N, C-alpha and C positions, 0 to 999 in steps of 0.2 A: 488203400489210398496212401500215397506218399505224404509225409508230413513236411510242410513248408517251414514250420517253426517247431523246435524241440528244445526243452530245457529240463535238466535233471539236477536236483539238489542245489539250486542257486541260492547263495548266501551273500549278502552285502551288509557290512557294518559301517556305521559312521560314529566313531568313538564308542560310547556306551549304548548307542541306539542300533538295534538290528532292524534294518529296513526290509531285508528279505531273509527269511528263516527256513531255507530249504524248499524252494519253489520248483514244482514239476509242472510242465505244460506241454501239450502236443496240439498243433493246429494243422489239420489236413489241408493240402493245397486246394485253393479255390473256395475255401470256407471262411466264415467269420467267427472268431472267438470274442465274446464279450467278457471283459474283465470288470467285475463290479467290486466296489469296496468303498468304505468311508475315507475321508482325508487321513493320511498317515498309514493306510493299510499296506502300501508297497506297490501300488499300481504303476506310478510314474517311474519308480526305481526299476521295476521289471522292464518297462519299455526302454528306458535308457540303457539298461544292460544288454538287452537283445539288439538294440540299435548301435552297439559298440561305443556309446558315449560314456559308459561306466564299466569298469573292470570288476567282475565278480571276485569275492574273496574265496569262495568255494563253489564247487559244482561246475557244470558245463552247459553249453547251449550251442545249437546249430541253427542257422537261419539260411534258407535257400541252399542247404547242404554244406554250408561253410561254418567253421568254428568261429564264434564271436571274438575270441581272443587271438588265436593263431592266424586267422584269415580275415581279420577285421576289414581290410581293404575290399575284399571280394564281397563281404556282407554289405558294405556301404553302397556298392554298385548295384546291388540287387534290391534295395529297399527304398521306400519313401517314408517320410516322417512328418506328421503334423502335430505340433505340441499343443499345450493348453491355451496358448495365446498366439495370435497371428504374428508371424515373424517376418512379414513383408515390410519393405521400406516404404513408409508413407509419403516420402518426398518424391518417389518415382511413380510413373504411371503403371497401370496394370501390365501393359505390354512390356515396359522396361524391366519390371520385376521378373517376368517370365524369361525375357531374353537374357537377362543377367545370369540367371541360373543355367540356361542353356549354354551360354558361352563358357561359364565355369566348368561345365561338363565336357567341353571340347567341341561343341557344335560349331560349324561354320555360321557366320552371321545370318545368311539367308535361311538356313535350316532352323536356326533359333527363332527367327521372326515367324516362319511358317508354323512352327510348333506353338508359339505364343498365340497366334491367331486361332489355331484349332482348339486350344485349351480354353481360350476366352469364349469361343462359341459353345463349347461343350458345357460350360458352367454359366451360360446366360449373361456373359459380361462383355459381349461384343461392343456395345455402345459406350461402355465405361473404360475400355482399354486405353484410351488416350487421356484419361483424367488421372490426376494425382490420387493416390490411394487415401490420402488424408481426408478426401471428400467422400469416401465410401461409407456405407452403412456397416454395422457389425456383421450382418449376414454376408454382405458382398466381400468383406475382408476375409471371412472364413472360407468362402468359396474360392477366392483367389489363393489363399494359403494352401488349400487342398490342390488346386491346379499346379501351384509351384512344386508340390511334392511329387507330381506326376510327370514333370518335364523329362526325366530320365527313363520313362516307361517302366517303372518298377513292377514286379509281379507280386511283391509283398509290401503291404502298407501298414504302418503303425499310426493309429489315430488316438492321441491322448486327450480325452475329454474334448472332442472337437466342437461340440455344440454348447459349451458352457457360456452362459450369458446371452444366448440368442433367443429371440422371440419365437413363438410356436411356428409361425410361417417360415422364418428363416431356417429353423431346425428341420422342418419337413423338407425344405429344398435340399438341405445337405444330406438328409437320409436318402432322398431319391438319388442323389449323385452317387452315394456310396453303393446303393443297390445296383446301379448301372455298372460300376466298377467290378463288383462281385460277379455280375452276369457275364462280364468279359473275362472272368477267370482269375481276377486278382484275389490274393489271400489277404485278409484284414484281421489285425488284432486291434480291438477297440476298447479303450478304457472309458468308463462312464459312471456317473452317479445318477443318471436318468434311467430308472428301471424300465420305463416304456421303450427307451431307445434300445436297450439290450433285448427286450422281449420282441421288438420288431425286426431288428437287424441280425441278431446272432444265431448261428446254427447251434452253438454250444456256449455255455456260460461258466466262468470260473469265478467263484466268490473269494475275495481276499479279505483277510482280517489279521492285523498284527503281523504282517509280513509273511503270511502263509496262506496257501489255498485251503480253505475250510470246507469247500464243497464244489463239485463240478458236475455238469450234465446239461441236457437240454432244458429249456424253460419248463416244459411239462414235467420232466423228471424232478427238477428242483421243487416245483410246486407240490408234487406228490409227497414230498418228505414232510410237509406241513400237515397233510391229511387230505381227505377227500373234499367233496363239495362243502361249501359253507352257506348256511341259511341266515339271511339278515332280515330282521323284522322290526318295524317301527310302529308302535301303537299310535293311533290317532290322538288318544288322550294321554298326555305325558304323565298324568297321575297314576296310570295303570301299568307303567313300565315294569315295576317290581312284580306285579301279578302276572304279567305276560312272561317275565323271566322264569317264574315258577312253572308255568305251563311248558315252556321250552325245555326246562331241565327235566320235568317229569316225563315228557315224551321221548327225548333224545338220550337221557341219562347223563348229560353233560351240562355243567353250569355255564350259561352263556356269558360272553363279554358284553359290557354295556358302555357306550360312548355317546354322550349327548342324546340319549333317548333311543339310540339304535342298538338293538340286541343282535349278537352274532354267535352262532354255534355251529360246530362241525356236524355233518350229517352223512355218516358212512353208508346209510341205507336210503335210497331215493324214495322209498315208501313213506319216510318220515315227514317230509314237508306237507303233504296233504293231511296227514294226521295232526300235525301242529295247527294247520289252518282250521280243521274241524274243531279241535279243542278250544282254540281261541274264540271261534264263533259260538260254541256252546257256552263259553264264559261271558259272552256279550262284549268281547274286546274287539273294537273296530280297528282294522289294520290300515294304516296309511301307506305303508311300504312293505313289500315282501319280495326278496330277491334271492335266487339260488345261483351261486357262482363258484368258479374255481378259486383257490387261494391266489393271491397276488405275489409278485416277486418281492414287494415290500414286506409282506408277512414272512416270506422265506428269509429275508434279511434279518428281520427281528428275531426269528427263531434261531438263526445260526450265530448271530453276533451280539444280540442283546441291544442293538441300537440300529437306527435307520441308516440309509445309504449316505446321507449328507453330513452326518456328524463325524467328529474325529474318533478314531478307535481309542479305547482306553489305554492309557500309558504311551500313546504315540503323539508326536507332534505332526502338524500339517506337513505334507511332503515337500511343499515349496521351501520349507525350512530345513528338512532333514537331508535333502539331496542337493 
């Protein structure tokens, strides 16, 4: 499969801060790459570099078959970009925002109006098209922002934390819209701090930390690096948590983690959970909760970086400051 986005050894420095430290990426056409990482990990710098807004200090990248430095104009014609914050003009209506971009792209006025109407319909903004954007909700603004990035019919779309600050309903609406774009063959590079977002939308995931890709693969592949299934047990009697932990350790050979009375332990052998339950029953320890599950992306994050997705990477400033 042809790669729509390729990067090799991308390096970008800002004074003494290295925002990108030799990044390699490959995104097959028609797929979604989720880029995960804490603030300051290099996600936004990577997007800006691939979108020709930032010139790399070292390395190379091709987007849509074009070099991001030597053929920047062709790259810009091939892509759409939605940044972390809605970039629409709040004093214009939804229709006017879309028509403005269409006219800037050289469309005749009638074509720009028709494209605006189609995009407003696609994103459920038909009735809001004649209203000023200042009266839109956060979710409506983000949908309009995504619509604006599609005026030029790009086949490659960069979404830099597009659902930041949205409520769950608005986030789901945007996820649905992105899914429809991918079904139409659009290639998407999505940066996010929402692990559920990457799990749901991305075909493959690249984990950034301190300006480098520290792991990549499918969500299942990344989860497998943490270990197999995990067993979680919560004794009904909080005073017996320590006793239950000794049972889990004895049966599984691993010391369980404990958080607020919930014990968690890896179980490489699926015969172990029934054995744990039998031993707890024999000890007279009543179980209020027992769950067998795969590791989460959050646990992958913690194992790879030592911190969660929302915090700043050690030694890094927030990207809004560094780029």
